[in-house]
N, C-alpha and C positions, 0 to 999 in steps of 0.2 A: 112594800114601800121602803122599809128599813134596809132591805137588801140593795134596793136601787141607790139609796142615798150613800150607803157604804161603798158600793161599787163606784159611784160618781166621785166621791171624795178620794178614793184610792187611785182612780184613773187620773184625776187632776194632779195628784202628787207625782205620779210616775211621769206624766207628760211634761211637768214642769222641769224635770231634770233630763229630758231627752234631748240629745244633740241633733242639730239639723244636718241632713245629708247634703252632699254636693248637688249642684244643679243637674237635672236630667230632663231633657226635652220630652222624653217619652213617658216617664213615670211621675214627674213632678217632685216637689220637695215636701216631706212630712211637715205638717203644721204643728206648732206647739201652743197649747192652751194657756192663756194668761190666767192669773190667779182667780179662782172662783170659790165662793164660800161653800162649805159642806152642806148647807141646807138652802132650799129655795127661798129667795128673798123677793117679795113683790113690793115695788115702790110705785107711787103715783106721781108722775112728773109731767107738768104742762098738759094735763088732760089725758095722758096715756097711763095704762097699767103695764108696767115693765117687770118681767120676771128674770132674775139672774140666779145662777147657781142651780137651775132646774134643768140643765142640759148636759149632754155628754156626747163627745164626738168619737168616731171610730174610722180608722183608715183614711183620714182626711189629708189631702195633698194639694199643694199649690204649684202651678206651673206658669211662670211669667216669661213671655217671649219678647226680648228687647227689639227684635226686628220689626215685628208687627205691633208692638206695645199692647199685646193682648194678654189676658190672664184667664186661667181656668181653675175653678175650685171644685174638687170632687171628693165625695166620701159619704159617710153615713152620720146621722145625728139622731139622738134620742132626747125626748123631753118629757117632763112629768106634767101631765095634764092637771088642771085645777081639780078635776073630779077624782084624781088619785091614780088613774091609769097611766101606763107608759106608752107613748106614741113613738114610732120609728119611721124615719124617712131617709131615702137615698137622695142626695143632692148632686146636681151636675150643673154648675153655674159658670157663666163666662161673660166677658165684657172687654172693652177697649179703653185704654188709659186716656184721660182727658188732659188738656194742656196744664191744668192746675194741679196735677199729681194725684188724681183719684181714679179708681176703676169701679164702676157700678156693675155688679155681677148679678145676672138674672138667668132664669131658665129660658133657653132660646127655642124651646119647643113651641110650635104655633098654638097648640091646644093643651090645656091642662087636663089631667085625668077626670073622667066623668064624676060629678058630684064632689069634687075636691074644693072645699072652701078655704083651705089653708093657704096662706100666702108666704112665700119664701124668697128672700133676696139677700144680697150682701153688698158691702162696700169696702174696698181695699184703699187704705191711705198709705201713700208711698213715703218712705222715710229716708231713702238714700239722697245724697246731694245731687242736684240737677233734676230732681223729681223722678228719678228712675225708681222702679218698683222691685229691685232685687231684694231690698228689705222693706217690709210693710207690716201693718197690722190690719186685720180684717174683722169687721163687725158683721156677724151673721144674724139675721132677723127671721123669726117665724111668728106669724100672726094667726092665732086661732081662738075663736070664741071670745073675742074682746080682750085677749091677753097677748102681749108681744113678748116673745122669748128672745133674750139677747145673749149671744155667746161670742166671745172675742178670742181670736187666735193671732199669733204672729208668725211670720215666715221670713227666713233669711236664706237666700241662695247665692251661689257664687257668681260674681260678675267675671265671666271667662275672658271677655275682651280686655278688661282692665288688668286682669291677672297675668296675661301673656307678656312676658318681658318687663313687667313693672318692677321698679326698684322699691325696696321697703322705704316707707316714709320715715324720715327722722322726726323726732319729737321736738321740732323747732318752734321758736316763738316769733310770730310775725309782728312787726312794729305796727302800732295802732295808727289808723288814719287820722286820729285826732292828735292834739298836742301831747307829747310825752317827753320825758327827759332826753336830751340830745346826746349822741355819741356814748351810749351806755351799752356795754356788751352784756347780754343776758345769757347765763348758763343754766344747766339743770340744777346746779348747786344753789343758784340764786332763787329758784322757784320751789325748792323744797319747803314744805309747810312747817308748822310749829312743832311737829313731833307726834308720834303715836298714830293710832288709827282714828279716822274721822267718822267711823261707824255709819255705814249705810243703813244698818239696823232693820231687819225684817225683810219680808218678801216684797217684790214689786207687785203692784196691783194692776189695774187696767189703764190703757191709754184713754185719754179724755174723749177724743172723737167728737162727734156731733150727733148723738143718738136720736133725740127727738126730731131733729130736722130730717135725719135719714129715714125715719119711720114714715114720715109724711111724704117725702119726695120719692123714696125708692119703693116702699110698699103701697103707697097710695092710701094710707089709713089716716083719716083726719081725727084730731083730738076731740074728746067730748066737750061740749060747751058747759063746763062746770067751773066757775071761778075758784072754788075751793081746791081744785086740782091744778091750778096754775102756779102753784108754789113749788120751789125746789125741794128735792128729797132731803132728808135730815143730814145725810152724809155727803151731799153734793159739794164739790170743791167750790170755793167762793168765786163770784163773778169778778170781772175786772174792775168794776166801779163800786166803791163803797157808798153808803148813804150820802146823798147830796148835802145834807145839813150838818153832817158830822164835822167837827173841827179838827181836821187832819190835813197833812200836806197833800198836794195834788196826787190823784190816784191814776192808775193806768187808764188811758183812753177816756179821760174825764176832761171837760173843757175848763172853765175858769176855776181857780182855787177858791175854796170856801173862805168866807171872812171870819176873822177872829170873833169868838163869843166870850166876852169878858166874864159872863156869869158862869160859864162852864169851866174855864181855865183861869181862875184868879191867880195873880202873881204870888209866888212863894215869899214868905216873910223875909228870908235871907237874901233874896235877890235885890240887886241894886235897881231902883226904879228907872234909872237911865237906860238899863238894858231892855226895858219894855217899850220905850218910845218908838224905836224903828218898827216894832210889830204893829203899831196902830196905823202907821202910814204906809208901810211896805209889806204887802202880803208875801208869803213864802214863795220864792221864785219857782216857776214851772219848768221842769226839764222837758227836753224834746222826746216825747214818747213815740214809740214805733207802732203804728197800726198794722202790725203784721205778726205772724207766728214766730216765736223766738226759741223756746225750749223744745228740743227734738230728742225723743227717746227718754231714758231714765237717768237719774243723777249719777249713777256709776257706770253708765255706758251710753253716752249721748253726745250731743253737740249743741252749739248756740249760734243763732243767726239774728241779724237785725238788732244787735246788742246795744244797750245803753252804757255810755262811758261815764262812770261815776267819778273818776279822777278829773276828767275834763269838766264835769259839772261842778265839782268842788272848787276848782281853780277859777271858774268864771262867775261864781256867786259867793258873796260874803256871808260869813257866819251861818254855814249850813249845819253846824253842830257835830259834824263827823270829819275825820281825817284819815285818808289812805296813807298808812305809815310806810309802806314799801312800794312806791309807784314804779320803780325800775323793773319790777317783776312783770309788769303789764298784765296783771291778773285782777283788774278792777272793772270788770264788765258784768252786766246783770240784765235780767228781764225787767219788764215794766213792773211786775208784781214785787220783786225784790227791791227795785228802786223806790217804790212807794213805802215799803217797810223801812228802808234806810232813811228816808226823809222824815218819817214819823219818829224813828229812834233819835235822829239828830235833833229834832225839835224838842223831844222829851228831855234830852240831855241839856240843851240850852236853858230850858225852863227850870230844871231841877238841880243841875250842877253847872252853873254858868262859868265857873273857873276852869272847867276841863271840857274835853270833847269825847265823842265816841270814837275810839281808836280802832281802825279797821285793817285787817290783814287781807287774806286772799278771798276773792270772789271766784270769777272764772276768766279764762282767756277770751279774747274777742270772738273767736270762732268755737270756743268751748273745747271739749275733748279732754284727754288725759292731762292731768296737771301734777307734775312731780310725783310725790308719794301719796297724794290724796286718793282716797277711794271714791270720792264723789266730786263735787265742784265742776261738773262737766257741762251743765245745761243752764247756768246763770241763775240757779235757784238757791245756792248755798253761799254763806259768808261766815268768816271767822272774825270775832269781835272781842276786844279786851274787856275785862271786868272793870267795875267802878271801884275806885279807892279814894280815901281821903288823904293819902300821902302823895305829894307832888313828885317824888322821886320815881313813882311808878307810872307817871303819865307818859304817853307816847310809845309805850312798849307793852309786850305781853308778859306781865308779871304774874307769878303764881298766887292764887287766892287761897291756897291750902298750905298750912304750916303743919307738917307731919300728918296728924290725923284729925285736925280741926281747922276751921276757917281762919285765914290770916286776920290779925287784929285790925288791919287797915281796910279790909274789904267792907263794902257798904251793902249789906244784905237787904235792908229795907228798900233802898232805891232800886237795887237790882230786881227785887221782887215786883215792885210797881212797874218797872219797864217790861218785864216778862208778861204781866197781866195785860198791859197796854197793847202789846202786839198780838197776843193770842186772841183778844176779844175782837180783832178785825176778821177773824176766821180765815186768815191767809196762812197761818203757821202750821206746818206739818210736824216738825220736831225741833227741839233745842237740846243739844248735847252739852252736859256739864258734868263735873266730877261728882261722884257719889257723896262725898263729904258735903259739898255745897248743896246738892239736892236735899240731903237730910236736914241741913240747916234751914232751908226754905220751908220744908215740911213743918219743922218745929215752930217756925215763925207764923205760919198760917194757922196752926193749931192754937198757939198762944194768943193770936189776935181774934180767935173765935170765928175765923173764916172757913175752917174745915173741921168737919166731924167725921167719925168713922163711917157713918151711913151716907155721907155726901156722895152723890153719883152724877151730878150735873152742875152747871154754872161755870163762870169764868175761872174761879179759883181751882175747881176740880179739873177743868180742861187744861189749865196752865200746868198743873203738876203732872197730869197725864202725859203731856207732851214734853216734859223735861226728862230727857233720857240720861241716866247715869252712865258715864263712860270714863274710865280711869285716866285717859290722857288729856282730858279737858279741864285741867287744873289752872291753866294760865290763859284761857280764853273760852268763850262759849261759841258753839257752832250752830247757827240758825239756818233752817231750811224752810222755804215757803212751799205751799202746795202748787200743783198745776191748776191754774184757774180755767174757767170755761173758755177763755180766749186762746189758750194754748192747746190747740186741737191735736198736735203731734206729741204731746207730753205724756209720759207714763207715770202715773201717780203711785207712790209707795202705798202698800196696805196700811190701814190704820194701826196706830200703836195699841198696846194692850189696854183694855178698858179698866184701868185702875190708877189711883193717884200714886201708888207706890210708897205711901207714907205710913202704912199700918202693917 
């Protein structure tokens, strides 16, 4: 058992750094395993028992033929049976691409081996523009004795037709289809970000996909009728809709906005009562949400489609609570999920600091992709935001909240801390990058307030501190990243941050 787990973990690490070979119609392209945990993890999700980290692939290759739009997956897979034994299978699956960019891969043999009760199938999700499958991720499923094994690989092969005579694409900026500043020349210098590394931080995890739906449709396995098993796994990315009764701005793919609850959000003593009057008669405006997949790939190597224009939204709605400070960059586009968080932070700012706004730098380009010197910001899941200060000279720009080796005297750590907790409790937040000095200050604040003890391992306070990642270049802004929600089926989620508050 231990030898198998050691071999599994070692193989995954090796495969993670293996480069993909050029396209070969005869041999196929070696597949690369996405991040797998070193030990088997069994989760119960929507009535299914799903095992991850209990599989290992060998000599797996993918061959996609653009002429016939067919794909073949061939190789060997091992899985750790629940009884403790190691099972081995050779797989040879194939299928034809559908119009919506998927390939269901099945064993095309008419008859299964005698007495074989194990079901094997796979589904390829195409990632390339135009729904082609030169780039894809593939979910492999094995169902045996009530347990479904899930292994995910990704494949990238050369598009020979596109490569012939093609000129290298320039990193140009396309003018937004929505209203943007007229006659503004945008250069690469204009779109350089605030300085330093924006820290992708850690290994990429799995693509979100549609695992439970695939198991039922592809394998023909129905979930057990157990209401207790109809709840999401503990670490499942958040769904697109928050609780209907929660007093938050409109959420992705949610219909009418929730009404204000005066008991839950009483006005702050320092606020002018006049500022509260519009809230009673005018609900927070609802942006035009896209009922389509938006984030494709991972934050440091991906693209964006069907984007939300946050600058256009800001211009067309009064008092949204945030301000895009450099709109000429045309980097103000986001997914539904990030839009929801932006509206939530804007509302929080209006209610707690009515004299200032949430000042926002780069998000993503309209089509995503590489953005200046940013290491991420490619899929509409990232945003750079200024810190809160009580000094008006800092408003509207990215001012440093660190003075030598301590927080600046004008920084507002208490309000900043409440904002971070507010967004993290939505369960949308993946990471927030801030300077180590500021992280230390917030740790001390949480300990002083009695919110955090050394043995604390759960709760909003612990989760907030766990997701605050110290990074030296984030002294003049924080970088917030949202998770891939279950609505973003082509999105590759980052592996979870270290399970520690980082305060002790």
